[in-house]
C-alpha positions in Angstrom: 117.7 -203.4 -134.3 118.8 -199.9 -135.3 119.6 -197.4 -132.7 120.5 -193.7 -133.1 121.6 -190.8 -131.0 119.6 -187.7 -131.9 119.7 -184.0 -130.8 116.4 -182.5 -129.7 116.2 -179.2 -127.7 119.9 -179.1 -127.0 119.8 -182.6 -125.4 121.0 -185.9 -126.8 118.8 -189.1 -126.7 119.6 -192.7 -127.6 116.5 -194.0 -129.4 115.3 -196.9 -131.4 112.2 -197.4 -133.6 108.8 -197.5 -132.0 110.2 -196.0 -128.7 108.3 -193.3 -126.9 110.1 -190.6 -124.9 109.7 -187.2 -123.3 111.6 -184.2 -124.7 111.5 -180.6 -123.8 108.4 -178.7 -124.8 108.2 -178.3 -128.6 106.6 -175.3 -130.3 102.8 -175.3 -130.6 101.5 -177.0 -133.7 104.4 -179.4 -134.2 102.9 -182.7 -135.5 106.1 -184.4 -136.9 109.8 -184.1 -136.2 112.7 -185.0 -138.5 116.2 -184.8 -137.2 119.7 -185.9 -138.2 121.5 -188.7 -136.4 124.7 -188.0 -134.5 125.5 -191.7 -134.2 124.0 -194.9 -135.6 124.3 -198.4 -134.2 123.2 -201.2 -136.6 124.0 -204.5 -135.0 127.8 -204.6 -134.6 128.4 -201.7 -137.0 128.7 -198.3 -135.5 128.8 -195.1 -137.5 129.9 -191.8 -135.8 129.0 -188.5 -137.5 131.1 -185.5 -137.9 128.9 -183.8 -136.7 126.0 -185.8 -138.2 125.8 -189.1 -140.1 125.3 -188.3 -143.8 122.1 -189.8 -145.3 120.5 -190.8 -142.0 117.3 -189.2 -140.9 115.2 -190.0 -137.8 111.5 -189.4 -138.1 109.2 -188.9 -135.1 105.6 -188.0 -134.5 104.2 -186.0 -131.6 102.0 -188.3 -129.5 101.1 -185.7 -126.8 102.0 -182.0 -127.4 102.1 -181.1 -123.7 102.7 -183.4 -120.6 103.4 -182.1 -117.1 106.2 -183.7 -115.2 106.4 -184.4 -111.5 106.1 -181.6 -109.1 109.4 -180.4 -107.5 109.0 -178.6 -104.1 111.7 -176.1 -103.1 111.8 -175.1 -99.4 113.9 -172.3 -97.9 114.1 -172.5 -94.1 116.2 -170.9 -91.4 115.5 -172.0 -87.8 114.8 -169.3 -85.3 114.6 -166.6 -88.0 111.0 -166.9 -89.1 112.1 -167.6 -92.6 110.0 -170.3 -94.3 109.2 -170.1 -98.0 108.0 -172.9 -100.2 107.6 -172.9 -104.0 106.8 -175.6 -106.5 107.6 -176.3 -110.2 106.2 -178.6 -112.8 108.2 -178.9 -116.0 106.3 -179.2 -119.3 107.3 -181.9 -121.8 106.3 -183.1 -125.3 105.9 -186.9 -125.8 107.2 -188.2 -129.1 107.3 -191.6 -130.7 110.1 -192.6 -133.1 108.6 -193.7 -136.4 111.7 -194.7 -138.4 115.5 -194.5 -138.7 116.4 -194.3 -142.4 
């Protein structure tokens, strides 16, 4: 089984074919994604790129363009000072599926 390390949105991911993963939100209208591989693992053989492995491309398709992550609640509180603020945040992601590592 081939595995590869790819760079998407400034973050590195270890992926294999037919795997689905969440990455940072991609620009609107993106249907397919093709990136270079930084490292390739093929059985016992490992190839490290400088900075990318030549001749290896990783193809992915966008399954869901926008997915919301879990809500994070941030609370600021000081006792006896009447300070109590509460804010929330939901990060947006894109869900992609790795089609092939060639």
